[in-house]
N, C-alpha and C positions, 0 to 999 in steps of 0.2 A: 282522768285518763289513765288507763291501765299501763303499768310499766312493763315493757317487753323484757323478759328474762334473757340473759346472755346465754347463747348456746355454748355448751361445753366444748372444749377442744377435742378433736378426734383422738388425740393421744394425750394421756395425762403425764407421760414421761417419755424421754427420748427413746426412739427405737434402737435396739442393739441386737447383736447376734445372739446374746444370751437370752433375751426376752423372746426372740423368734424361736429358738430351740426349745425353751420351756413351754411355749404355746404349742409347738409341734408335738411334744411328748403328751400334752393334755389331749390334743386331738386324736393322736394315735390310740391313747387309752380308751377314748370314748367312741370313736367311729372306725378305728382300724386304718390300715395302710391305704385302702381304697378311698377313704374319706379325707385323706390328707392331701389337699390341693392348696395351691397358693391363694386361690380365691377364698377358700374357707379360712385359711390362716390369716388373710388380710382382714376378713370380717371379725375374726376373734381379736385381732390386735387393733381394730379400728384405724386401719391405714389402707394404703393402696398396694396392689401386688408389686408395682415398680419399686416401692421403698424396700420391700423384702428382697427383691433381686439385687439390690445394692449390697446386701450382706451375704446372701446365699445364692449360688449360681443356678441351682436347679434342685429337683426333688431328690436325686441320688445323693447329693451333698447334704441335703436336709436330713435324710434318713440316717446317713452316717453320723452326722452331728448329734442327732437325737439318741442314737444307740450309744455313742461314746459318752454322752452326758449321763445316761442312766448307769452305764457300766462304771464310770468314774465315781459316782455316788455309792455304788454297791461294794466296791472292793476296798473298803476302809481297812487299815491295818488293825491287828488286835492290840489290846492294852499290853504294855510291857510287863514282864514278870510272870507270865502265864506258863502253863505246862507245855512241854514239847508237842508240837502239832496244833496248838491252839490257833496259831496264825493261819495255818492252812484251813482249819475248820471255819474261822471267821470269814475269810475270803470266799470259801465255798458256799457258806450259808448266805452271804450277801448276794452272790450271783443267783443262788437257788430262789431266794425270796424275790429278787428283782424280776426273774423270768416268770414267776407265778403272779406277781403284781401287774406286770405289763404283758398282756396276751400276745402282742406283736413282736416281743423282743426275741423269742427263740428263733423265729424265722429270719429275723434280721441278723442275729449273731451267726447263723449258719451261712447266710449270704456273704456277710462281711469277711468271715474267716476263709471262705473258699475262693471268693472273687478278688479280694484285696487284702491278703494277709500282711502286706506292707503298709497298710493304712494305720489309723490310730487305734482301732478297737483291739485287734489281735495282740499288738505289742503291750497294750495296757493290761490285758488279762494275763498274758504270759509273764510280764514283769511282776505283777502282784503275787502270782503263785510262785514264781521262781525265787523271789526274795525269801519267801517262807521256806522253800526247799533248802536254800543255802543256809538259812538260820538253823535248820535241823542238823547241820554238819555233814550233809551229803557231799562226797568228794566231787570236785569240779567235773570230772569225766562223766558223772552220772546226772548232772544238772538237767541237760536237755531231755533225756529219756524220762526222768522222774517227773519233771514239770509237765511234759507232754501227756504222760499217762494221767496225771491229776486233772489237767485241763480237759482232756477228752471225756473223762468220767463225769466231771462236774457239769459240763455243758450238755452232755448226752443225757444224763439222769434228769437234770433240770428241765430240758426240753421235752423229754418223755412225760414227766409229771405234768407239765403244762398242757401237753396234748391230751392226756387222760382227763384233766380237768375240763378242757374245752369240749371233749366228747360227752362227758357226763352232764354238762350244763348247756349244751347246744339246744337251740329251739327245736322242740319236737322230741327231744330225748326223753323227757318225762321222768327223770330220775335224779336223785342227788348222788353224792359221792359214795355213800354206803350202799345204795342200791346198785350203783354201777359196779362196785367191787364184788358185790354179791352175785351179780349176773355173770361176771367173768369167772368167779370161783365155781359157780354152778355149771357153767359151760365146760370148764376144765375137768370137773369131776365126771362129766358125762362122756369124756373122750374114750376111745378104744383102749382098754387096759393093756393090750399087747403092744400097741404102737406107741402109747404115751404113758408108760408106767411111772416115770419120774414126775411128769407134769401133774398127773392125777394125785401123786403122793403129797405134793406141796400146794395143791389147790386150796385147801382150807386156810393156809397161811396168807393167801391173798385177801381173804375176807376180813375186813376191819383193820388191816395193818396201817401203821402210821408212816406216811411218805417221808416226813422229815427225819424220823428216827432211822428208817431204812437207808436214807441218803447218807446220814452220818455214819452208819455201820459200813457202808461202802467206802467212805473216805478212810475209815479205820483199816479196812482191808488193804486198800492201796498203800497207805502209809506203812503198814506192816511189811508189805512186799518190798517197798523201797528200802526200809531199814535192813531187811534180810539180804537184798541184793547189793546194796550200797551202804555198808556200815558207816556210821559217822566217823569223820576223820580222827577225832579224839580217841574213839574206841579202837581204831586201827593202830594208833600210836601206842596205846597201852598193850595191845596184843603183841606188837613188835618187841616192846621192852621185855615182856614176859618170855 
């Protein structure tokens, strides 16, 4: 007589908020926000929707938790002993790469920052950048402005890069990144020379540029502006002594 095999448990480990959020991020990465439902999440976790509601009240809370988890992993501090500004660049690149890796993240960041800046996401990003601004020696009076400028640039540039990538790789686009940039460059070169002299002049620079290098160049520009407008406290002290 054949021995009946024992059916595996529906869950191999206890369900937790962390497991739910991790599965939500995986679903968002694969099917996007529209595909993130509690039924799909329950199937992925081999559980019932009711068990998920015990940990997460609804989709809005789930999206916030998923966004916060990705951001928390992205804003790791730089190794100690680096050059001035390395901390800012580390946080900036962490967010830039996270937005590129998770196609849904840019939209969620915009939503979180505009609708609930008092939530967990905005303070986490602001704190991570702000600590690095303070480490640069920026006077306290300039902390908010300097951190805000960096935060707006980082998220804006990362979001635009993600949007460009999505446009170039969208179904039916029929082009890769190089072809996309070439199409943009060609279109700009064909603009009216009287109405768009500057845009035509830089059109060739669009073709084949490196997004990551351009992003870091922008960070350098913002840091240079911060240093010019808000000299480090130590430098101010030396100036006073002289």
